[in-house]
C-alpha positions in Angstrom: 22.6 69.4 53.0 20.0 69.7 55.8 17.4 71.3 55.7 15.8 73.8 58.1 12.5 74.9 59.2 10.4 77.3 57.1 9.6 80.3 59.9 6.3 82.1 59.2 5.1 85.1 60.8 1.6 84.8 62.3 -0.5 82.1 62.1 0.1 79.2 60.0 -2.7 78.7 57.1 -2.0 76.5 54.5 -4.7 74.4 52.2 -4.4 70.9 53.1 -5.2 67.7 51.4 -6.6 64.5 52.5 -4.0 61.3 53.0 -4.7 57.9 54.4 -2.0 55.7 55.7 -2.2 51.9 56.0 -0.1 50.7 59.1 0.9 47.3 60.1 0.2 45.9 63.5 2.8 47.2 66.1 4.1 46.1 69.5 1.7 46.5 72.0 4.7 46.6 74.3 4.9 49.7 76.9 8.8 50.1 76.7 9.1 52.1 73.1 11.8 50.6 70.7 13.5 53.0 68.5 16.2 52.4 65.9 19.3 54.6 66.0 18.9 56.7 63.3 15.2 57.5 64.6 13.4 56.0 61.8 10.0 54.3 62.7 7.2 52.6 61.5 6.7 55.6 59.0 8.6 54.4 56.9 6.3 51.3 56.3 3.0 53.6 56.0 1.5 54.2 52.6 -0.8 56.9 51.2 -4.0 56.3 49.5 -6.4 58.7 48.0 -9.8 59.3 49.7 -12.6 61.5 48.3 -11.8 65.0 48.9 -13.3 67.0 51.7 -13.8 70.4 52.3 -13.5 71.9 55.8 -11.1 74.5 57.6 -9.8 73.3 61.0 -8.7 75.7 63.3 -6.0 75.3 65.8 -4.0 76.7 68.6 -0.9 75.5 70.9 2.7 74.9 71.6 5.6 76.6 69.8 8.0 73.5 70.6 6.5 71.5 67.3 5.8 74.5 65.6 8.4 73.9 62.8 7.3 70.2 62.8 3.7 71.1 62.1 4.5 73.5 59.7 6.3 70.7 57.5 3.3 68.5 58.1 0.9 71.0 57.0 3.0 72.2 53.9 2.9 68.2 52.9 -0.7 67.5 53.4 -1.4 70.6 52.0 0.0 68.8 48.5 -2.6 66.0 48.9 -5.7 67.7 49.4 -6.7 71.4 48.6 -10.0 70.9 50.0 -9.1 71.4 53.7 -7.5 74.3 55.2 -5.5 74.3 58.7 -4.9 77.0 60.8 -2.2 76.6 63.3 -1.8 79.6 65.8 1.6 79.0 67.8 0.5 80.8 71.0 2.1 78.3 73.8 0.5 75.2 75.1 -1.3 76.9 77.7 -3.3 79.1 75.6 -4.1 76.2 72.8 -5.5 74.1 76.1 -7.5 76.9 77.1 -9.0 77.7 73.4 -10.1 74.1 73.0 -11.4 74.0 77.0 -13.6 77.1 75.3 -14.5 75.3 72.4 -12.8 77.7 70.1 -10.3 75.5 68.2 -10.9 72.1 66.5 -7.5 70.7 68.3 -4.6 71.7 70.6 -0.9 71.5 70.8 0.4 71.1 74.0 3.7 69.7 75.4 1.8 69.2 78.9 -1.1 67.3 79.9 -4.1 68.6 81.3 -4.3 69.1 85.1 -6.8 66.7 86.6 -8.9 69.4 88.1 -9.3 71.1 84.6 -10.6 67.9 83.0 -14.4 68.4 83.9 -14.1 72.3 82.2 -13.5 70.6 78.8 -16.5 70.4 76.5 -16.5 66.7 76.5 -14.2 63.8 76.4 -10.7 64.4 74.7 -7.6 62.3 73.6 -4.2 62.8 73.2 -2.2 61.8 69.8 1.7 61.9 70.5 3.4 63.4 67.9 7.0 64.2 67.9 9.8 64.8 70.8 12.7 66.6 71.0 15.7 68.4 73.3 15.3 71.1 75.1 18.7 73.0 75.1 20.6 75.0 77.4 21.3 77.5 75.0 24.2 79.8 76.0 25.6 83.5 74.6 29.3 83.4 75.4 31.6 84.3 72.3 35.3 82.2 73.5 33.5 79.4 75.1 32.7 76.6 72.1 31.9 73.8 74.5 30.1 73.5 77.7 28.8 71.0 80.0 26.2 71.1 82.9 24.8 68.6 85.2 21.2 69.2 86.4 22.0 70.6 89.9 24.3 73.7 88.1 21.2 74.1 85.8 19.1 74.3 88.8 21.6 76.8 90.4 21.8 78.9 87.4 18.4 79.3 86.7 17.2 79.7 90.3 19.8 82.7 90.5 22.0 81.0 93.5 24.8 80.8 90.4 25.4 84.3 89.0 28.5 84.2 86.9 29.9 82.1 84.8 33.3 81.3 86.3 31.5 80.3 89.3 33.4 77.4 90.8 30.3 75.1 90.1 30.4 75.5 86.6 34.5 75.5 86.3 34.2 72.2 88.1 32.3 70.6 85.2 34.4 72.1 82.5 38.2 71.5 83.0 40.5 73.1 80.6 37.8 75.7 79.7 38.6 79.1 80.5 35.4 80.5 81.5 34.7 84.9 81.5 33.8 86.5 84.7 30.6 88.0 82.7 27.5 88.2 84.7 24.7 85.5 84.1 21.5 86.6 82.2 18.5 84.0 82.6 15.9 84.2 79.9 13.0 82.1 80.1 9.3 82.3 78.6 6.7 84.7 79.7 3.5 82.7 78.3 2.1 79.5 79.7 4.7 77.0 78.0 4.8 73.2 77.9 8.5 73.6 77.3 8.8 75.6 80.5 6.7 72.8 82.3 9.2 70.1 80.8 12.0 72.1 81.7 11.2 72.6 85.5 9.9 68.9 85.7 13.3 67.8 84.6 15.1 70.1 87.2 12.1 68.7 89.8 13.0 65.1 89.4 17.2 65.6 88.3 17.9 68.2 91.2 15.1 68.1 93.8 17.2 69.0 96.8 18.6 72.6 94.8 15.5 73.3 92.5 13.1 75.2 94.9 10.7 77.0 92.2 8.6 74.0 91.6 7.3 72.9 88.2 4.4 74.1 85.7 3.5 75.7 82.7 4.6 79.0 84.6 6.7 79.5 87.3 7.8 82.5 89.8 10.9 83.3 88.1 13.7 85.4 90.5 13.1 89.2 89.5 16.3 89.8 87.9 15.6 87.4 84.7 14.5 88.2 81.5 11.1 86.8 79.6 10.5 86.3 76.0 7.5 85.0 74.2 7.4 81.7 72.7 10.7 79.5 71.8 12.0 82.4 69.6 11.5 84.9 72.1 13.6 83.4 74.3 16.3 82.5 71.5 16.3 86.2 70.6 17.2 87.1 74.0 20.0 84.3 74.3 21.2 85.6 70.7 21.3 89.4 71.5 22.8 89.5 75.2 26.4 88.4 75.9 26.3 85.8 79.0 22.7 85.2 78.6 21.6 81.5 79.1 17.8 80.1 78.2 15.9 77.1 77.8 15.0 76.4 74.2 13.7 73.5 71.7 16.4 72.4 69.7 14.7 73.4 66.3 14.5 77.2 67.4 18.0 76.7 68.7 19.1 75.4 65.3 17.1 78.4 63.6 18.8 81.2 65.6 22.4 79.8 65.1 22.7 79.3 69.0 25.4 77.0 70.9 23.7 74.7 73.8 25.4 72.9 76.6 26.0 68.9 76.8 23.9 67.7 79.8 25.2 64.8 82.2 22.2 62.4 82.5 21.6 59.9 84.9 24.7 57.8 84.1 26.7 60.6 84.2 27.2 61.0 80.8 27.6 64.4 79.0 25.2 64.0 76.2 24.3 66.8 73.2 21.0 67.9 72.4 20.6 65.7 69.2 17.4 63.5 67.5 19.2 60.5 68.2 19.9 61.4 71.8 16.1 62.2 72.1 15.3 58.8 70.1 17.4 57.0 73.3 15.5 58.7 75.8 11.8 57.6 74.0 13.3 54.3 74.0 13.2 54.3 77.7 10.1 56.0 78.2 6.9 53.9 79.2 3.4 54.9 77.8 0.5 54.9 79.7 -2.7 54.0 78.8 -3.9 57.2 77.5 -0.8 57.6 75.4 1.1 60.1 78.2 4.6 59.5 78.7 7.5 61.2 80.4 11.0 60.8 78.8 12.5 63.4 81.2 15.5 62.2 82.9 15.5 58.8 81.3 17.8 55.9 82.1 20.1 55.2 79.4 23.8 56.1 78.7 22.9 57.7 75.5 19.5 59.7 76.6 19.6 63.0 76.4 18.0 63.9 79.9 16.1 67.0 78.8 13.9 65.4 76.2 10.3 66.6 75.7 7.1 65.2 74.3 4.1 66.9 72.3 0.8 65.7 71.8 -2.2 67.1 69.7 -5.1 67.1 72.0 -8.8 66.8 70.2 -12.2 65.7 71.1 -13.4 62.2 70.8 -16.8 63.0 69.8 -17.0 65.3 66.5 -19.8 67.4 65.9 -19.3 68.3 62.2 -18.7 65.3 59.9 -16.3 66.9 57.5 -14.4 68.3 60.0 -14.3 65.2 62.0 -13.0 63.3 58.6 -10.3 66.3 58.0 -9.1 65.7 61.7 -8.6 61.8 61.6 -7.0 62.1 58.1 -4.7 64.8 59.2 -3.7 63.2 62.2 -2.9 60.2 60.1 -0.7 62.3 57.8 1.3 63.9 60.8 1.4 60.2 62.2 2.7 58.5 58.9 4.5 60.3 55.9 5.7 63.5 58.1 7.2 61.4 60.3 9.6 60.9 57.9 10.4 64.2 57.9 11.0 65.0 61.4 14.4 64.4 61.9 15.4 66.9 58.8 13.6 69.7 61.2 15.3 68.3 64.8 12.7 66.4 66.0 12.5 62.4 66.8 9.7 60.4 65.3 7.6 58.6 67.1 9.0 54.8 68.0 6.8 52.2 66.1 5.1 51.0 68.8 4.1 54.2 70.3 3.2 55.1 66.5 0.7 52.4 66.2 -0.9 53.2 69.4 -1.3 56.6 68.3 -2.9 55.7 64.8 -5.3 53.5 67.0 -6.1 56.4 69.2 -7.0 58.6 66.0 -9.5 55.8 64.6 -11.2 56.2 68.3 -12.1 59.5 67.5 -16.0 59.4 66.2 -17.5 61.9 63.7 -21.0 62.2 62.4 -21.8 59.4 59.8 
């Protein structure tokens, strides 16, 4: 039976345990490789015991990977009860700001730090990729079981150029589907969001002549739209509003029991938002030297086009010995044993070569002797 994410109210605070992972050398190719079932080198890692560490790690950021981080933290807690982690799923923008202000030990973010903001941070930081996942276009139409959309139509819907579900633009892609004349209610994020950033970046790339609202963690949405806090807030609007549509990560969409559209990718194939389709997008992504990468609108017939990455941002030079050791160990667990559980909770594990590069990036973090 497929497991569902555990949903916890408020900031997550779980007692953690130290885990060390031994990894074989991976491929250095920039093009990523992934198996069809999403498994990676995580299955080849081993957990070794270390001396106990006592530390508390405070973190904040993206809601997109929240379910995966809950699982990772819970698993890590079984290994080392001396380390406590608090992850406050506030949204990517708030997470980056708190890291910049020095009030958290690491931040979760689905987007990159703007070049102009890099000097504002309290030292050099690194990107640690963790998982990827589809952003769904979820909808609430009781009598419509299957829906297909392309980028141009999605852009028209979310910019309010299309306001009825039986609009010719939607009907043209859904032959044989009886579409109601219901008004479309657009739901979007109210907070600074990496999900918003990736969704709008996709529209800029895939529908450049139609999407006029630009991209970013926040955008100027039309006045007749509704805003929800976090992915769960958007999911709640869609779930409770007939005719609503919103962009929501796969984990939260499934947890809320929502229906979501198939999206036509670059090859013209309508692809459902699945973990395997996200893995196909990862396989086509090129990784930069800092481990940033972009799987949006990826090549490949089986790639889901709105596949989003996510990272943990952490300062390279740690001031506290115990915290530094705990951060490195926890990140190794996230990149190792936790990857084996990613698919069960609607996330795509990292391909082998990216996992190995991420582990090397973790090793570059310096803690005091």
